Each structure stands twice: as structure tokens, then as C-alpha cells.
VOLOGU-147708 format. One record per residue (C-alpha): x, y, z; residue in three letters. Coordinates in nm, 4 decimals, m for minus. Layout:
{px:X, py:Y, pz:Z, aa:ala} .
...
//
This chain:
{px:m0.5808, py:0.0632, pz:m0.0306, aa:unk} .
{px:m0.2578, py:m0.0147, pz:0.0114, aa:unk} .
{px:m0.1689, py:m0.3566, pz:m0.1735, aa:unk} .
{px:m0.4733, py:m0.3349, pz:m0.4088, aa:unk} .
{px:m0.3867, py:0.0438, pz:m0.5606, aa:unk} .
{px:m0.0335, py:m0.0368, pz:m0.5360, aa:unk} .
{px:m0.0533, py:m0.2394, pz:m0.8451, aa:unk} .
{px:m0.2392, py:m0.1902, pz:m1.1960, aa:unk} .
{px:m0.1787, py:m0.4075, pz:m1.5413, aa:unk} .
{px:m0.0935, py:m0.2475, pz:m1.8655, aa:unk} .
{px:m0.0931, py:m0.5168, pz:m2.1364, aa:unk} .
{px:m0.0681, py:m0.7929, pz:m1.8919, aa:unk} .
{px:0.2714, py:m0.5919, pz:m1.7414, aa:unk} .
{px:0.1798, py:m0.5403, pz:m1.4094, aa:unk} .
{px:0.3177, py:m0.1826, pz:m1.3292, aa:unk} .
{px:0.4196, py:m0.0590, pz:m0.9597, aa:unk} .
{px:0.3414, py:0.2852, pz:m0.8334, aa:unk} .
{px:0.2043, py:0.4827, pz:m0.4983, aa:unk} .
{px:0.0068, py:0.7327, pz:m0.4250, aa:unk} .
{px:0.2128, py:1.0519, pz:m0.3067, aa:unk} .
{px:0.2014, py:1.3903, pz:m0.2999, aa:unk} .
{px:m0.1811, py:1.4009, pz:m0.3951, aa:unk} .
{px:m0.0724, py:1.2108, pz:m0.7511, aa:unk} .
{px:0.0534, py:0.8609, pz:m0.8514, aa:unk} .
{px:0.3876, py:0.8323, pz:m0.8673, aa:unk} .
{px:0.5137, py:0.5081, pz:m1.1275, aa:unk} .
{px:0.7603, py:0.2536, pz:m1.1521, aa:unk} .
{px:0.9844, py:0.3755, pz:m1.3983, aa:unk} .
{px:1.1470, py:0.0022, pz:m1.4617, aa:unk} .
{px:0.8023, py:m0.1301, pz:m1.4640, aa:unk} .
{px:0.6638, py:0.0711, pz:m1.7277, aa:unk} .
{px:1.0122, py:m0.0042, pz:m1.9491, aa:unk} .
{px:0.9781, py:m0.3372, pz:m1.8956, aa:unk} .
{px:0.6487, py:m0.3117, pz:m2.0720, aa:unk} .
{px:0.7716, py:m0.0571, pz:m2.3662, aa:unk} .
{px:1.0492, py:m0.2619, pz:m2.4620, aa:unk} .
{px:1.0052, py:m0.6417, pz:m2.3655, aa:unk} .
{px:1.3262, py:m0.5535, pz:m2.1636, aa:unk} .
{px:1.4474, py:m0.8495, pz:m1.9416, aa:unk} .
{px:1.7225, py:m0.5571, pz:m1.8568, aa:unk} .
{px:1.4924, py:m0.3254, pz:m1.7789, aa:unk} .
{px:1.7221, py:m0.1336, pz:m1.5003, aa:unk} .
{px:2.0143, py:m0.1366, pz:m1.7282, aa:unk} .
{px:1.7957, py:m0.0076, pz:m2.0019, aa:unk} .
{px:1.7215, py:0.3035, pz:m1.7600, aa:unk} .
{px:2.0231, py:0.3186, pz:m1.5937, aa:unk} .
{px:2.1270, py:0.4070, pz:m1.9973, aa:unk} .
{px:1.8133, py:0.6090, pz:m2.0896, aa:unk} .
{px:1.9023, py:0.8334, pz:m1.7460, aa:unk} .
{px:2.2428, py:0.9467, pz:m1.9337, aa:unk} .
{px:2.0181, py:1.0137, pz:m2.2927, aa:unk} .
{px:1.8136, py:1.2385, pz:m2.0858, aa:unk} .
{px:2.0038, py:1.4353, pz:m1.9169, aa:unk} .
{px:2.1472, py:1.4929, pz:m2.2313, aa:unk} .
{px:1.8764, py:1.6157, pz:m2.3572, aa:unk} .
{px:1.8180, py:1.9025, pz:m2.0768, aa:unk} .
{px:1.5256, py:1.6876, pz:m1.8588, aa:unk} .
{px:1.7049, py:1.7239, pz:m1.4975, aa:unk} .
{px:1.6640, py:1.3856, pz:m1.3744, aa:unk} .
{px:1.7567, py:1.4369, pz:m1.0230, aa:unk} .
{px:1.5012, py:1.6984, pz:m0.9730, aa:unk} .
{px:1.1985, py:1.5054, pz:m1.1281, aa:unk} .
{px:1.2400, py:1.1764, pz:m1.0091, aa:unk} .
{px:1.1916, py:1.0945, pz:m0.6869, aa:unk} .
{px:1.2714, py:0.6970, pz:m0.4319, aa:unk} .
{px:0.9537, py:0.5620, pz:m0.3337, aa:unk} .
{px:0.9364, py:0.2194, pz:m0.1042, aa:unk} .
{px:0.7585, py:m0.0437, pz:m0.3438, aa:unk} .
{px:0.7048, py:m0.3649, pz:m0.3020, aa:unk} .
{px:0.9645, py:m0.5748, pz:m0.4413, aa:unk} .
{px:0.9697, py:m0.9035, pz:m0.6142, aa:unk} .
{px:1.1311, py:m1.0762, pz:m0.2874, aa:unk} .
{px:0.8337, py:m0.9378, pz:m0.0925, aa:unk} .
{px:1.0374, py:m0.6128, pz:0.1073, aa:unk} .
{px:0.9487, py:m0.2910, pz:0.0685, aa:unk} .
{px:1.2679, py:m0.1142, pz:m0.1246, aa:unk} .
{px:1.3375, py:0.2175, pz:m0.2807, aa:unk} .
{px:1.2242, py:0.2706, pz:m0.5875, aa:unk} .
{px:1.3070, py:0.5342, pz:m0.9083, aa:unk} .
{px:0.9544, py:0.6807, pz:m0.9792, aa:unk} .
{px:0.7591, py:0.9412, pz:m1.1677, aa:unk} .
{px:0.4503, py:1.1073, pz:m1.1997, aa:unk} .
{px:0.2263, py:1.1009, pz:m1.4802, aa:unk} .
{px:0.3702, py:1.3918, pz:m1.6173, aa:unk} .
{px:0.7310, py:1.2953, pz:m1.5929, aa:unk} .
{px:0.6392, py:0.9399, pz:m1.7571, aa:unk} .
{px:0.5016, py:1.1157, pz:m2.0577, aa:unk} .
{px:0.8375, py:1.2959, pz:m2.0705, aa:unk} .
{px:1.0265, py:0.9845, pz:m2.0167, aa:unk} .
{px:0.8662, py:0.7596, pz:m2.2516, aa:unk} .
{px:0.9099, py:1.0110, pz:m2.5340, aa:unk} .
{px:1.3032, py:0.9070, pz:m2.5347, aa:unk} .
{px:1.1686, py:0.5289, pz:m2.5571, aa:unk} .
{px:1.1391, py:0.3962, pz:m2.9325, aa:unk} .
{px:0.8907, py:0.1740, pz:m2.9289, aa:unk} .
{px:0.5112, py:0.1364, pz:m3.0975, aa:unk} .
{px:0.3533, py:0.0251, pz:m2.7025, aa:unk} .
{px:0.4573, py:0.4240, pz:m2.6275, aa:unk} .
{px:0.1098, py:0.5804, pz:m2.7713, aa:unk} .
{px:m0.1060, py:0.3355, pz:m2.6013, aa:unk} .
{px:0.0408, py:0.3694, pz:m2.2667, aa:unk} .
{px:0.0120, py:0.7749, pz:m2.2708, aa:unk} .
{px:m0.3693, py:0.7399, pz:m2.3216, aa:unk} .
{px:m0.3281, py:0.3955, pz:m2.0500, aa:unk} .
{px:m0.1189, py:0.6874, pz:m1.7990, aa:unk} .
{px:m0.3574, py:0.9637, pz:m1.8894, aa:unk} .
{px:m0.6809, py:0.7485, pz:m1.8097, aa:unk} .
{px:m0.5286, py:0.6312, pz:m1.4594, aa:unk} .
{px:m0.4733, py:0.9953, pz:m1.3626, aa:unk} .
{px:m0.8671, py:1.0893, pz:m1.5093, aa:unk} .
{px:m1.0114, py:0.8079, pz:m1.2832, aa:unk} .
{px:m0.8133, py:0.9002, pz:m0.9936, aa:unk} .
{px:m0.9086, py:1.2274, pz:m1.0132, aa:unk} .
{px:m1.2719, py:1.1143, pz:m1.0638, aa:unk} .
{px:m1.2347, py:0.8847, pz:m0.7143, aa:unk} .
{px:m1.1232, py:1.2209, pz:m0.5242, aa:unk} .
{px:m1.4344, py:1.4002, pz:m0.5953, aa:unk} .
{px:m1.6697, py:1.1047, pz:m0.5595, aa:unk} .
{px:m1.5001, py:0.7717, pz:m0.4094, aa:unk} .
{px:m1.7857, py:0.5808, pz:m0.4449, aa:unk} .
{px:m1.6434, py:0.5615, pz:m0.8242, aa:unk} .
{px:m1.3476, py:0.3779, pz:m0.6452, aa:unk} .
{px:m1.5437, py:0.1382, pz:m0.5102, aa:unk} .
{px:m1.7605, py:0.0517, pz:m0.8547, aa:unk} .
{px:m1.4243, py:0.0119, pz:m1.0532, aa:unk} .
{px:m1.2970, py:m0.2143, pz:m0.7560, aa:unk} .
{px:m1.6365, py:m0.3905, pz:m0.7073, aa:unk} .
{px:m1.6034, py:m0.4710, pz:m1.1374, aa:unk} .
{px:m1.2722, py:m0.5890, pz:m1.1619, aa:unk} .
{px:m1.3700, py:m0.8773, pz:m0.8925, aa:unk} .
{px:m1.6420, py:m0.9601, pz:m1.0933, aa:unk} .
{px:m1.4138, py:m0.9957, pz:m1.3690, aa:unk} .
{px:m1.1616, py:m1.2762, pz:m1.2359, aa:unk} .
{px:m1.5451, py:m1.4339, pz:m1.1415, aa:unk} .
{px:m1.5365, py:m1.3632, pz:m0.7585, aa:unk} .
{px:m1.9479, py:m1.3710, pz:m0.6287, aa:unk} .
{px:m2.1110, py:m1.0976, pz:m0.5209, aa:unk} .
{px:m2.1746, py:m1.2313, pz:m0.1383, aa:unk} .
{px:m1.7296, py:m1.2526, pz:m0.1708, aa:unk} .
{px:m1.7040, py:m0.8697, pz:m0.2918, aa:unk} .
{px:m1.9456, py:m0.7756, pz:m0.0353, aa:unk} .
{px:m1.7252, py:m0.8748, pz:0.2258, aa:unk} .
{px:m1.3465, py:m0.7822, pz:0.0728, aa:unk} .
{px:m1.4754, py:m0.4204, pz:0.0419, aa:unk} .
{px:m1.6515, py:m0.4001, pz:0.3882, aa:unk} .
{px:m1.2828, py:m0.5627, pz:0.4968, aa:unk} .
{px:m1.0807, py:m0.2679, pz:0.3326, aa:unk} .
{px:m1.2910, py:m0.0003, pz:0.5038, aa:unk} .
{px:m1.2212, py:m0.1866, pz:0.8325, aa:unk} .
{px:m0.8296, py:m0.1935, pz:0.7459, aa:unk} .
{px:m0.8685, py:0.1397, pz:0.6642, aa:unk} .
{px:m0.9952, py:0.2438, pz:0.9749, aa:unk} .
{px:m0.7862, py:0.0665, pz:1.1578, aa:unk} .
{px:m0.4338, py:0.2015, pz:0.9835, aa:unk} .
{px:m0.6090, py:0.5502, pz:1.0554, aa:unk} .
{px:m0.6292, py:0.5001, pz:1.4117, aa:unk} .
{px:m0.2399, py:0.3601, pz:1.4066, aa:unk} .
{px:m0.1508, py:0.7140, pz:1.2634, aa:unk} .
{px:m0.3931, py:0.9303, pz:1.4832, aa:unk} .
{px:m0.1509, py:0.7915, pz:1.7720, aa:unk} .
{px:0.1630, py:0.8356, pz:1.6279, aa:unk} .
{px:0.2573, py:0.4973, pz:1.4275, aa:unk} .
{px:0.3203, py:0.6364, pz:1.0945, aa:unk} .
{px:0.5914, py:0.3937, pz:0.9347, aa:unk} .
{px:0.4731, py:0.1232, pz:0.6929, aa:unk} .
{px:0.7237, py:m0.1283, pz:0.8663, aa:unk} .
{px:0.5439, py:m0.1217, pz:1.2131, aa:unk} .
{px:0.2033, py:m0.1249, pz:1.0066, aa:unk} .
{px:0.3160, py:m0.5007, pz:0.8811, aa:unk} .
{px:0.4320, py:m0.5924, pz:1.2346, aa:unk} .
{px:0.1188, py:m0.5071, pz:1.3746, aa:unk} .
{px:m0.0569, py:m0.6751, pz:1.1147, aa:unk} .
{px:0.1327, py:m0.9533, pz:1.1516, aa:unk} .
{px:0.0596, py:m0.9794, pz:1.5123, aa:unk} .
{px:m0.3000, py:m0.9557, pz:1.4336, aa:unk} .
{px:m0.3196, py:m1.2449, pz:1.1969, aa:unk} .
{px:m0.0913, py:m1.4729, pz:1.3902, aa:unk} .
{px:m0.3406, py:m1.4374, pz:1.7190, aa:unk} .
{px:m0.6393, py:m1.5097, pz:1.4979, aa:unk} .
{px:m0.5171, py:m1.7768, pz:1.2564, aa:unk} .
{px:m0.1596, py:m1.8920, pz:1.4215, aa:unk} .
{px:0.0393, py:m1.7735, pz:1.1075, aa:unk} .
{px:0.1438, py:m1.4456, pz:1.0145, aa:unk} .
{px:0.0835, py:m1.3138, pz:0.6058, aa:unk} .
{px:0.4029, py:m1.4357, pz:0.4948, aa:unk} .
{px:0.3020, py:m1.8121, pz:0.6221, aa:unk} .
{px:m0.0731, py:m1.7758, pz:0.5727, aa:unk} .
{px:0.0699, py:m1.6803, pz:0.2262, aa:unk} .
{px:0.2914, py:m2.0066, pz:0.1651, aa:unk} .
{px:0.0263, py:m2.2249, pz:0.3465, aa:unk} .
{px:m0.2165, py:m2.1415, pz:0.0137, aa:unk} .
{px:0.0798, py:m2.1658, pz:m0.1941, aa:unk} .
{px:0.1097, py:m1.8224, pz:m0.3298, aa:unk} .
{px:0.4215, py:m1.8075, pz:m0.4046, aa:unk} .
{px:0.4413, py:m1.4456, pz:m0.6026, aa:unk} .
{px:0.4860, py:m1.1415, pz:m0.4229, aa:unk} .
{px:0.2344, py:m0.9678, pz:m0.6491, aa:unk} .
{px:m0.0530, py:m1.2016, pz:m0.4934, aa:unk} .
{px:m0.2794, py:m1.0830, pz:m0.2304, aa:unk} .
{px:m0.3069, py:m1.2683, pz:0.0428, aa:unk} .
{px:m0.7124, py:m1.1579, pz:0.1409, aa:unk} .
{px:m0.7824, py:m1.2010, pz:m0.2361, aa:unk} .
{px:m0.7406, py:m1.5430, pz:m0.1889, aa:unk} .
{px:m0.9541, py:m1.5879, pz:0.1298, aa:unk} .
{px:m1.2698, py:m1.7529, pz:0.1352, aa:unk} .
{px:m1.5719, py:m1.6196, pz:0.3432, aa:unk} .
{px:m1.5063, py:m1.7608, pz:0.6798, aa:unk} .
{px:m1.1455, py:m1.6657, pz:0.6505, aa:unk} .
{px:m1.2827, py:m1.2862, pz:0.5598, aa:unk} .
{px:m1.4911, py:m1.2724, pz:0.8340, aa:unk} .
{px:m1.2325, py:m1.3632, pz:1.1191, aa:unk} .
{px:m0.9610, py:m1.1301, pz:0.9583, aa:unk} .
{px:m1.2167, py:m0.8508, pz:0.9816, aa:unk} .
{px:m1.3148, py:m0.9447, pz:1.3590, aa:unk} .
{px:m0.9322, py:m0.9311, pz:1.4272, aa:unk} .
{px:m0.8834, py:m0.5965, pz:1.2809, aa:unk} .
{px:m1.1942, py:m0.4213, pz:1.3997, aa:unk} .
{px:m1.1872, py:m0.5330, pz:1.7420, aa:unk} .
{px:m0.8256, py:m0.3609, pz:1.7592, aa:unk} .
{px:m0.9570, py:m0.0737, pz:1.6530, aa:unk} .
{px:m1.1810, py:m0.0753, pz:1.9333, aa:unk} .
{px:m0.9787, py:m0.1476, pz:2.2012, aa:unk} .
{px:m0.7255, py:0.1345, pz:2.0709, aa:unk} .
{px:m1.0535, py:0.3730, pz:2.0892, aa:unk} .
{px:m1.1571, py:0.2814, pz:2.4136, aa:unk} .
{px:m0.8147, py:0.2883, pz:2.5883, aa:unk} .
{px:m0.6505, py:0.5830, pz:2.4001, aa:unk} .
{px:m0.3914, py:0.3681, pz:2.2777, aa:unk} .
{px:m0.0688, py:0.5855, pz:2.2338, aa:unk} .
{px:0.2896, py:0.5100, pz:2.0960, aa:unk} .
{px:0.3621, py:0.1570, pz:1.9376, aa:unk} .
{px:0.3871, py:m0.0266, pz:2.2546, aa:unk} .
{px:0.0087, py:0.0291, pz:2.3425, aa:unk} .
{px:m0.1095, py:m0.0107, pz:2.0010, aa:unk} .
{px:0.0427, py:m0.3488, pz:1.9399, aa:unk} .
{px:m0.0695, py:m0.4368, pz:2.2824, aa:unk} .
{px:m0.4213, py:m0.3421, pz:2.1594, aa:unk} .
{px:m0.3501, py:m0.5190, pz:1.8165, aa:unk} .
{px:m0.2286, py:m0.8773, pz:1.9691, aa:unk} .
{px:m0.5238, py:m0.8629, pz:2.1935, aa:unk} .
{px:m0.7489, py:m0.7823, pz:1.8980, aa:unk} .
{px:m0.6255, py:m1.0629, pz:1.7147, aa:unk} .
{px:m0.7086, py:m1.3270, pz:2.0307, aa:unk} .
{px:m1.0352, py:m1.2314, pz:2.0403, aa:unk} .
{px:m1.0786, py:m1.3392, pz:1.6423, aa:unk} .
{px:m0.8549, py:m1.6445, pz:1.7446, aa:unk} .
{px:m1.0295, py:m1.7766, pz:2.0900, aa:unk} .
{px:m1.3358, py:m1.7386, pz:1.8070, aa:unk} .
{px:m1.2239, py:m1.8909, pz:1.5748, aa:unk} .
{px:m1.1217, py:m2.1986, pz:1.7487, aa:unk} .
{px:m1.4771, py:m2.1978, pz:1.8935, aa:unk} .
{px:m1.6233, py:m2.1723, pz:1.5512, aa:unk} .
{px:m1.3927, py:m2.4757, pz:1.4250, aa:unk} .
{px:m1.5239, py:m2.7017, pz:1.7133, aa:unk} .
{px:m1.8478, py:m2.6403, pz:1.5934, aa:unk} .
{px:m1.8170, py:m2.6727, pz:1.2444, aa:unk} .
{px:m1.5608, py:m2.9874, pz:1.2999, aa:unk} .
{px:m1.3280, py:m2.8533, pz:1.0536, aa:unk} .
{px:m1.0088, py:m2.5636, pz:1.0186, aa:unk} .
{px:m1.1346, py:m2.2526, pz:0.9193, aa:unk} .
{px:m0.7635, py:m2.1629, pz:0.7400, aa:unk} .
{px:m0.7740, py:m2.3268, pz:0.4595, aa:unk} .
{px:m0.5101, py:m2.4227, pz:0.1290, aa:unk} .
{px:m0.7647, py:m2.3066, pz:m0.1164, aa:unk} .
{px:m0.6846, py:m1.9641, pz:m0.3366, aa:unk} .
{px:m0.8624, py:m1.8276, pz:m0.6683, aa:unk} .
{px:m0.5690, py:m1.8708, pz:m0.9115, aa:unk} .
{px:m0.6422, py:m1.9153, pz:m1.1984, aa:unk} .
{px:m0.6386, py:m2.2636, pz:m1.3392, aa:unk} .
{px:m0.3839, py:m2.1830, pz:m1.6234, aa:unk} .
{px:m0.1799, py:m2.0434, pz:m1.3517, aa:unk} .
{px:m0.2359, py:m2.2997, pz:m1.0970, aa:unk} .
{px:m0.0955, py:m2.5615, pz:m1.3818, aa:unk} .
{px:0.2130, py:m2.3453, pz:m1.4478, aa:unk} .
{px:0.2782, py:m2.2720, pz:m1.0544, aa:unk} .
{px:0.2600, py:m2.6712, pz:m1.0280, aa:unk} .
{px:0.5020, py:m2.7278, pz:m1.3288, aa:unk} .
{px:0.7348, py:m2.4809, pz:m1.1687, aa:unk} .
{px:0.7294, py:m2.6111, pz:m0.8135, aa:unk} .
{px:0.8094, py:m2.9411, pz:m0.9829, aa:unk} .
{px:1.1170, py:m2.8555, pz:m1.1932, aa:unk} .
{px:1.2516, py:m2.6714, pz:m0.8190, aa:unk} .
{px:1.1849, py:m3.0565, pz:m0.6745, aa:unk} .
{px:1.3911, py:m3.2347, pz:m0.9653, aa:unk} .
{px:1.8005, py:m3.2758, pz:m0.9421, aa:unk} .
//
């Protein structure tokens, strides 16, 4: 679930993570920021590495660099550690939040093991999370189905030699452009989603989700039917799948007399007000 699983929250702090070598790897600077409330988390981590080395912790062997989404929306190499090594790192951080974080990390690891053994648990937790945010049952069902369709599409891409995350982003943009006339980045701007952590699909209405699913599902079917191999053929299938959804969208708009794409999003009212205030501040001379 890529974006859905790549970000979790500890006491209102967003923690980036990645699933690698059959376990979760967490962004170290994100966890440090959550523990010490320090705006200079990167400098803190730089100093802490020296301390850990002096204590005998083999930083170079225990820490890995994985590509995580940065604030500018780009994937950047980030120092990450497994749950086990994060426990060791936070032991060297003097903070009253250390124990709650340990318990939180342990629970995250336990939940993942359960989900591997019983995938339905992951789906249930996801649905519960969306319910808590105020989404309707009908919307949640479409969102969950959309995730399954997306996973099936990326699995097809992998089978056909397209393995790079950047290639996935480009292919996704091709489908979106053909379906809605906008890339995901343009669509986020259209909806007023200015933060990198905002997931576009979490802010789509029912029809937007449906046409997103249509474009990706048709792309999957074309890819299979023609046994597309390699990036050029897969890209062609993606563009055509998006065009099918785009044509259906245009016909639907004619029947309804209104556009399918909407500027509405699901941001909470306090967050909307805060975002509007920030936009007004930017416009000041």
C-alpha cells in the first residue's frame, strides 16, 4: 500500500518507514524529532552517531539508507533502522518519551507479524482508521478496493521487468493524466493539498476513486492481454488504460452536466483554516 503504509503517527508526530528485507525500517531523524522536540533533528542525529560509536554501537553496519518521501515530495536516501536497532538508539537519548516510544515500536512490529499471518487484520485496521477519520462506509469500501487494484497493477509491472519506484511514479502519472487531465502532483495542487504527507486518493470523492480504479484496472488487463514486457510496452498499456477511463469520464460529465474532478478534500476544518491562514500569509508583501 506504498503511501498508506509509509507513514505512521506517534503522539501527533509523523514517522516515515519502509518495509525492507521482511521488516520495518524507521526514519531515525523522524523518531529523534518525536523524542526530543528538536527542530534540528538532523544535527542531533549527527552528534548522536558519534556517541553511539564511542559506546561500541556499529553505526555503519546497523544503519541503512532507504529512499523515503521528503517534505519536497521527492524520494531521498534517509538513515533508517530496524525496530531492534531503534530500541538501541533511543536508549542513548535522554527523553521522558523513550518508554512510550519503545512500547509503540514493539506494538508496530507485533501488528505487522499478525498482518503477515492474517492479511484480513491489515484491512480491518485500515478500515478502522478511516472510520475514525470520519469517512463513510461506502467510501471506505471503494478506497480499500482501489488499493487492491493498485497492488495488482504494480505486481504486473514487477513481473514484466519494471522494478524502479521512479518508473512507477511516471506510469501512475501517465494513467492519471489520461484519466483526469492532470498528473497526481497537479491534482494535489488542484485540491489544495500542499503538504507532502497528504495522500491524494484519501481526498478523492466516490466518482474520482471509481475512475482512478477504472484507469488502473484497464491498464492491468491490457498489460496481461498483450503480455507487455519492459518499460516501453508497459507504458503504452498504461496510457491506453488511462485513455479508456478518460473517455468514460468525459461521457459521464456530459450526462451529469458537471465535472468529475472536484476541488473538495477531506482535510479537517481546523487544518483547512490553518492552511488558509498560511496561504494568506504567503500572499502578503
